[in-house]
C-alpha positions in Angstrom: 147.1 -81.6 -8.4 143.7 -81.1 -6.7 144.6 -83.8 -4.2 147.8 -81.9 -3.2 145.9 -78.6 -3.0 143.4 -80.2 -0.6 146.2 -81.5 1.6 147.7 -78.0 1.9 144.4 -76.5 2.9 143.8 -79.2 5.5 147.4 -78.7 6.9 146.9 -75.0 7.0 143.6 -75.3 8.9 145.2 -77.8 11.3 148.1 -75.5 12.0 145.8 -72.5 12.5 143.6 -74.5 15.0 146.7 -75.7 16.8 147.9 -72.1 17.1 144.5 -71.0 18.4 144.6 -73.8 21.0 148.2 -73.3 22.2 148.5 -69.6 22.0 148.9 -67.8 25.4 145.6 -66.7 26.8 145.2 -63.0 27.7 145.0 -62.6 31.5 142.1 -60.5 32.7 143.3 -57.5 34.8 141.8 -54.5 36.5 143.6 -51.2 35.7 143.5 -47.7 37.1 144.7 -44.4 35.7 147.5 -42.4 37.1 145.9 -39.3 38.6 146.8 -36.0 40.1 145.9 -34.8 43.6 147.0 -34.5 47.2 148.6 -37.1 49.4 148.8 -36.8 53.2 151.0 -39.0 55.4 149.6 -39.7 58.8 150.4 -41.5 62.1 147.4 -43.2 63.9 147.7 -43.7 67.6 145.5 -44.2 70.7 145.3 -41.6 73.4 142.9 -40.1 75.9 141.4 -36.8 76.9 142.8 -35.0 79.9 141.4 -32.0 81.7 143.5 -28.8 81.6 142.2 -27.8 85.0 142.8 -30.4 87.7 143.0 -29.3 91.3 143.9 -31.6 94.3 142.6 -30.1 97.5 144.9 -30.8 100.5 144.5 -30.1 104.2 145.8 -26.6 105.0 146.6 -27.4 108.6 146.9 -30.1 111.2 143.5 -30.8 112.8 140.2 -32.7 112.7 138.5 -33.1 109.3 134.8 -33.7 108.8 133.3 -36.4 106.6 133.5 -35.8 102.8 130.2 -37.0 101.3 130.9 -36.2 97.7 131.6 -39.1 95.3 133.6 -39.4 92.1 131.5 -38.0 89.2 129.4 -35.6 91.2 129.3 -31.9 90.1 130.5 -29.1 92.3 130.3 -25.3 92.1 133.0 -22.8 92.7 133.3 -21.9 96.4 131.1 -24.9 97.4 132.1 -26.2 100.8 133.7 -29.6 100.5 134.3 -30.2 104.2 135.6 -28.4 107.3 138.8 -28.7 109.2 138.9 -27.9 112.9 142.2 -26.3 113.8 143.2 -23.6 116.3 139.7 -23.9 117.9 137.6 -22.7 114.9 136.5 -24.9 112.0 137.5 -23.5 108.6 135.7 -24.6 105.4 137.6 -26.2 102.5 136.0 -24.9 99.3 136.0 -25.9 95.6 138.2 -23.6 93.6 136.2 -24.1 90.3 133.1 -25.3 88.7 133.6 -28.9 87.7 133.2 -32.5 88.8 134.8 -34.7 91.5 137.5 -36.9 89.9 138.8 -38.7 93.0 138.2 -38.8 96.7 141.3 -39.7 98.6 139.8 -39.2 102.1 136.1 -39.8 103.0 136.0 -40.4 106.8 136.2 -37.9 109.5 139.2 -37.8 111.9 142.7 -36.4 112.5 144.4 -35.0 109.4 147.9 -33.7 108.8 148.8 -30.6 106.9 149.3 -31.3 103.2 147.4 -34.6 103.1 145.5 -34.9 99.8 141.7 -35.1 100.2 139.9 -34.7 96.9 140.6 -34.0 93.2 138.2 -31.7 91.2 138.5 -31.2 87.4 136.9 -29.1 84.7 135.6 -31.6 82.2 134.9 -28.9 79.5 138.5 -27.8 79.1 140.3 -30.8 77.6 143.6 -31.6 75.8 144.5 -34.9 74.2 147.4 -37.1 75.3 148.7 -39.9 73.0 151.6 -42.4 73.5 153.7 -42.6 70.4 156.6 -44.9 69.5 159.9 -42.9 69.7 160.8 -44.2 66.2 157.7 -42.3 64.9 158.1 -39.3 67.2 160.9 -38.0 64.9 158.2 -37.2 62.3 156.0 -35.3 64.7 156.5 -31.5 65.4 154.5 -28.9 67.2 152.0 -27.2 64.9 151.1 -30.2 62.8 147.5 -30.8 62.1 145.6 -33.8 63.5 142.1 -35.2 63.9 140.6 -36.8 67.0 137.8 -39.2 67.4 136.3 -40.4 70.7 133.3 -41.7 72.6 130.3 -39.6 72.0 131.8 -37.4 69.3 129.5 -37.0 66.3 132.4 -36.3 64.0 136.2 -36.0 64.1 137.5 -32.9 65.9 140.4 -31.0 64.3 143.4 -30.6 66.5 147.0 -29.4 66.5 150.2 -30.8 68.1 151.0 -28.7 71.1 154.2 -30.3 72.3 156.1 -33.5 72.4 157.7 -34.9 75.5 161.4 -35.6 75.4 161.2 -38.1 78.2 160.6 -41.7 76.9 159.3 -44.7 78.8 159.0 -48.4 78.1 155.6 -50.0 77.8 154.7 -53.6 77.1 152.6 -54.1 73.9 149.6 -56.4 73.5 152.1 -58.9 72.0 154.3 -58.8 75.0 157.0 -56.7 73.3 158.8 -53.9 75.2 158.2 -50.7 73.2 159.9 -47.3 73.8 157.3 -44.6 73.8 156.8 -40.9 74.5 153.9 -38.6 75.0 152.5 -36.1 72.4 150.0 -33.5 73.6 147.4 -32.0 71.3 145.0 -29.2 71.6 141.5 -29.3 70.0 140.7 -26.5 67.6 137.1 -26.3 68.7 135.4 -27.1 72.0 134.8 -30.8 72.5 132.1 -30.4 75.2 129.7 -28.8 72.6 129.8 -31.9 70.5 130.0 -34.6 73.2 128.9 -33.6 76.7 129.7 -37.1 77.9 133.4 -37.0 76.8 135.7 -36.0 79.6 138.9 -36.7 81.5 140.7 -40.0 80.7 138.1 -40.9 78.0 139.6 -42.9 75.1 140.6 -41.0 71.9 141.8 -42.1 68.5 144.4 -39.7 67.1 145.6 -39.2 63.6 148.5 -36.8 63.1 149.4 -35.4 59.6 153.2 -35.6 59.4 153.6 -34.7 55.7 151.5 -33.5 52.7 152.1 -33.0 49.0 149.7 -31.2 46.7 149.0 -31.8 43.0 151.3 -34.7 42.7 151.0 -37.8 40.5 149.5 -40.6 42.5 148.4 -44.2 42.1 146.7 -46.7 44.5 149.1 -48.4 46.8 147.7 -51.8 45.6 149.5 -51.3 42.2 153.0 -51.4 43.7 155.5 -54.3 43.4 158.5 -54.4 45.6 161.7 -56.4 44.7 164.4 -55.8 47.3 164.6 -52.1 47.7 163.2 -51.3 44.3 159.6 -50.4 43.4 157.8 -51.0 40.1 154.4 -51.2 38.5 152.9 -52.9 35.4 151.7 -50.5 32.8 149.4 -51.7 30.0 150.8 -50.9 26.6 149.0 -52.2 23.5 147.2 -54.8 25.5 150.5 -56.1 27.0 151.9 -55.8 30.5 155.1 -53.6 30.6 157.1 -53.5 33.9 158.1 -49.9 34.8 160.5 -48.9 37.6 159.2 -46.0 39.7 160.4 -43.8 42.6 157.8 -43.3 45.2 157.2 -40.7 47.9 154.8 -40.6 50.8 151.6 -42.5 51.1 148.4 -42.2 53.1 147.6 -45.9 53.2 145.5 -45.8 50.0 147.4 -43.5 47.6 151.1 -43.2 47.0 153.0 -40.2 45.6 155.0 -41.0 42.4 158.2 -39.1 42.0 159.6 -40.7 38.8 158.7 -43.4 36.3 155.2 -42.4 35.3 154.0 -39.4 33.2 150.3 -39.3 34.2 148.7 -40.7 31.0 149.3 -44.4 31.7 147.0 -47.1 33.1 148.6 -49.4 35.7 147.5 -52.9 36.7 145.7 -53.1 40.1 146.7 -56.0 42.4 149.0 -57.7 39.8 149.0 -61.5 40.3 152.0 -63.9 40.0 151.2 -64.7 36.3 151.7 -61.1 35.2 155.1 -60.7 33.7 156.9 -58.5 31.1 155.2 -58.7 27.7 152.3 -61.0 28.6 148.9 -60.3 26.9 146.2 -58.8 29.2 142.5 -58.3 28.9 141.1 -55.2 30.6 138.1 -55.8 32.9 136.1 -53.3 34.9 136.8 -53.3 38.7 133.9 -54.3 41.0 131.7 -51.4 42.0 132.5 -52.0 45.7 136.2 -51.4 45.1 
């Protein structure tokens, strides 16, 4: 009897050890809470600053022009004499119409000149707008009045701006990958003077533009790295009693980091961040703290 009892104990211990060895291991996962806040959708594009005041001075009559000694980049004062044109006996001065800088010199040498010939361009580098080239497929989401931010060379911080107008004339431009892209121009106005922040930023300087095309406030949101896409459907893995549970969701806009949740989550769940291929419905999981850098 005692012998049979010992056999049962050994068999029970063996089966228990076998279960411990063969049972599925819990997969370590990082999780995040569903939170509430704002999500803003943006379009990021390259552009450039452009002077609002650009004047091309042309010859006002047929005659003989003197040498233009000014070079591109040199400052000029309003009413400063740029050159003189000899016509009808007396030389007449050609003066700058504004305080600014020389942008281009089309004619430097003295000699005969015809009426209407362009001679020099002068710009005001302090009064600037921003021009950006946007894909026509994205242009449908852009409207006058939308908020934007602009970064550029010499700017200490991003400058708030507003969409002023959108061109309805498209053009084709070859991308860096050699693909023909249909684009159009969007023009923005800065909401505070740029020259006060960056005196070295001026006409045709590069700009990085971010246009806010949509915003929702106080919505449920989760990191975009929690989403799983299968066909046209979106889902996440929710942790429930230390097991992964797949949950279908309906999503809204995203800002590249956070995504708006329309349906499927209540706001009290924890969802798995960056779910790996081993994660499936009902599998045991072990919660770990995400790295501090993340």
